[in-house]
Phi, psi and omega in degrees: 000147179292148195287343161294127207259125178288332183270018190293341178294341175300342182251020172231125173264134181301123179271140173287122182241129176230111184237119175260135179250018180273002176249158190292142169230156182268161183289131179289163180293154189299325181301313181286324179295327180293315175310314182293317178301313174306316184289331185298329179286357180256006187262153173291170188302310184295318178298311184298326179299321183289315182292323180300317181302310177297305178311313181312303181300321180295336191276345185286141187274080184229180189278158175285132176201191180301321179304318177300316179301307181305314179300310177306308184294320178306304192291330173293317175296320172296326187285316178290335176288345180253017175075008176265078196287306195291321174301314188294322180296316182297317174298322179286326181292317179297318177300315184294314179307305182290330185281325177294325181289325183260012181062041188255087190298321181296329182283329182287319184298313178292331171300307178306312189297316175302312180300319177309311186287321180293321174296314185298314169294343176271356180088359177273076194288334173297311175299324186283327177291323180292323178295314175301321181298318183290329172291319182292319176305314180289320171297325170291326182300315184271009173067029175274110188282322179289321179292321180296322173298324176302311188289326171302320180298323187292310180301318182292326173300319184283324185289331180291311187291341175277356177093000179275072187298320181307305186296316184303302181308320176304305187294319181293327179292323174290326178288327179294319176301320183294310184299324178296321175305312178288345182076023180272095189295321181293324178291325177292314177300321181291324170299320179290321175298322176293313172311311184303317176297327175297313184297324175304303181303340169268009178070015183261070189298322185305306189293327180296315180296316180304316187284324177292331182282331173296316184297314177300320178300322176285322176300325177298311180301316187275350182075032179269086187301315180302323179289324175295318170308311180298321182293314175300311181297325175285336171291315178303314175304316182298314172297319177299320183289330177277005181057031173259076190296320174303323183285326181291320179292326182295311182288326170296329179289320180299320177299316169310314183293315180299321178301314181303312185295324180285342179063042190251097180291336174295308185296326179294322179299318184291317173308310174310313186293316181297321174297318179295327175296319181300310180296326173303306179298329178287343184088012177269082193283324182299312175298318185300317177289334176293317180286326177290324178293331174297313187296310184290340182285324181282322168307309177295324183294329182260008173071022179267079191299322178297324181285328178298316178300322175296322180289323176293316170304320179293321174294325169305316178296326174304305182296326177294319175301324176279359174082014178270069190291323171306312187292318181302312184299330187294313181294310182299327184283319170303313173300323175304311187294327177289318183288334168299322180295317178286334179079017181280102185299321181302308183285336173298315177311312177286335179286315178303314176309312178301309178300323175297319183290332172296319181289324180296318173299330178261021181053028183262078186289333184292305180293328174303323184293321186294315179295317186291324182296319179296327175288325177295320178299306177298323178299317183289330178300321177262010177072025180272085187295322187301314179285333172299317177304314179291322174304316176289334170298310175299325175293331177296317181293317177302306177304323181288320187289339172257021180057025174272066197290329182293318181286323175309317178297313180300308179297327174301315177308322178289317175304309184295322184302316180283330180296315186267359185080138188301332178295338182271356178295130183291338186289339173304312170306315179293322179294319175300320182300317184297315177300314183305316186289325185289324179297315176303312181294324178286330174292324179293327177297321181298316181293319177295327177296324187290316183298316182298330178290317179304308187298322181300308180309303184305316179300318182295317183305308186304314180291327179298316185289327173299316179300314183296324180292317191286326173301321181284321178289321182292323178072203181298326187289338174262022184306319180294308176307321182297314180296326184290317178293326174296321174307306178309310187300313181305312182302312180299320179303312185297315182298316182294325182295320182295314178299316182293327180289322173298308180306317183294319176300322177296324185290313185301319182298310181289331169295317170311307183302317183305302183307308183299316182300309180303318187292316185294321179289322178293327175287328170301317190284320177298324177293320180296330175295324179297319185288329182287326178292346176282341175280341183280130174297140184294144176304325180298318181298325182286319180293333181298317183266334181229077184295334178257084184207163175215161177226106175263100192240117185225091173294149180287319190236184177305313170253165191227156163273332166288145169203154176252153185220138181217142169220141178248127176240131188286135182211154183305323181273010178120166185295133187257112189261119174262116182225149190205144168256126193233139175229107183278157172303124170086183171217183182076203185292316176301316184291329178293316178296321176294325181293333179288321180293317180297319181296321176294323179291328178289318179303311185293314182306319187269322182286311192275314183266355178050038171273122180237352179276122195297333175302308186287332171309302184295331177297307187295318180294324177293319177311303192296315188296315175297327178293326182294305187295330184291349175287346187271150180282343182275160177271088182280118182256015186279162177187217191200136163267154188206154166232108184246125180242143175235115187242129172264103186292350185263321178271340186077000173287136185219153173236141180220151169207152186214150175248093193067327177267125186277166171255131173256143162206143188257114180230133184061040173066028182227132180270133182240159176224147172239126183285143178275163173295137181271059175208156184259167168276100189164197185285134182216133177304322186228072181290142173226159186293138181290147178274149174248123180258129169268130187225137170253118182263147168265153176298130182097356170293149181235129178244154188226118172262135188204164168243177186283001187295319180296306185296333185264002181291131180267147182171203187067182186306327189249005178067039181253173181288152183286313174082150184301317191289326170295316177301318179300312179305315180299313180299313177302317184294336182239026187283343180280352184279166173290165182287327173295321176295325173298320179294313180303314190288318182298324176293319181289323182298309187286332174290317183292318180298316185289328182048240193260352179285159180285147180288133193262339179199164180307138176247126182214119173218133183237129177242133186226123179258117187291000000 
């Protein structure tokens, strides 16, 4: 299947539209009418009838009111569902302008949501996220829970497509909570399906299938055949990706049967295409082409040109896999022409990438480079970093093929940077440092100019006093000489004033440059915080698996070196929760950069290498961190202290390992401690394997994971450190309280202790009641 997604409707909930045409409407502006007339001739009969009906109402010479807004929004919704994105956006903007004029908030919300959907399907994810966010803010403002849930889903949909899975899951969980309160079963099922797709993207196939089946059960109860069909399709795709082809074919056949029951040729075409994709992945190209041909015939018949482009690309892929590059290019170029017509940036990016790869395989490097450069350009425009990475990989092959090894090396560095995430590139730290140096130099220049101005004024005052003094002493006899000196003084004063004015202008310009650079640096750091927040597990997810827990997290600066981490592993005996409190070298921007490296190493160790024993996890994380820093020409000594616990929430059995940071736990009203290994996650002269400690917790026991920031904070009457012993006593004094109450007391205590002093380090304490 083409990388433009046939199952994208799984991330779209059909919105409820109620439009009445029995109230007066005014004549729509000429620009929109011309657009509608032109457009109406290009539609198939059923769609044309709907559009003509709405257009007829809009042409009635009646007043502007909420009904006109609803009509424009209904038209916009029809248009973007038929892939007429630019026209849909124009209609939505007209609706929003009128709705704002008459203060019709629900009309404004619907207009922003239509823009979000049109931009999303067009592949303009930045604009889509902006539109959905504005719709969400207004839905929350008016207190419309159903509308808020829809907009939460829209924001999550964009976050997902951009690869920001933690944020996407957080928004879907919020939407699920609202829909459960409203009792909207179809919306609940849609949320389950969307969450399943996130688990699929994280290679958690078992959990993904479980959530898809939950959605199918609800859709079966409500009789939503379209939802049932989507569930079967997605399970088929999961089995296909796992190369379980018989199961994939079985579920796609179920989806196809539902489509036939619905008598929906559009859905039947999609099922044919997906079935062809299974056979294609299986290597059964003849069967794949049979299903692709069936799909394209139905799509051409029904005017679904976007789906036609997807079918063409898939047929081109079959020819490419068989080495028939001319035939593959024929199909891909036909698909490219359609996508240019639609203006869909996301599918254009993939089309250029596919064609570029064919020319590379044919060793036609010059034309391959043109298509690859176009793919990278569109991919950057829509924020598709994975495709940008593939594009740079293709450029490496092109440059190597023409023996341009210098450029190949540069492209390879960009490929590596996108592979490991741009935040892990050592050049990021150098860039920030360069910006800070530039800022410092500009401040010095401003101070020097200010001092020069003061010196010029002082010099002018001295000369003026000298002239006055000479005039008094010389008296009347020196009147002519006095006149001469006054004249000269005035000339010098004018000159000095010109110098001062010029210097003042230079100072103001330099100050503006300094202010702008400060803003750019602060904006960059704030954006870095958003990226760093993306690596933290959502608190809702922690509460889902550890209901009685708290996380006290207080970064010293905007971004932090401390971070908390969690991963859930399915096991026969119950969910295994891996949770850790981590303290990377430094704080602020340097610490944040190290935290991204360490968080990535933890994720890879558990997900990629399937390691769950804490000691062995730390051994592998140390290996990955050292491997990352060894790429740098500098001698990087940075690393991480950590307290890592592996907890079975059903049995209470736990394993723990730590690097410098110990584990405290309260059992039978007694605080106990397990000492950590005295070595960091990082470069060490004499590294040894980390120890794994086995602990058996009883119901009601509490364990605490922490970094050194709390105990090392200066404050109190004498400005001394808080210390670990004081922290232990504070915990024991309040251990009988609930976990949120303990968090509140810990936070208030450290704030009172700090007083007016600066926070010296990032603070992180996690408490978990078993």
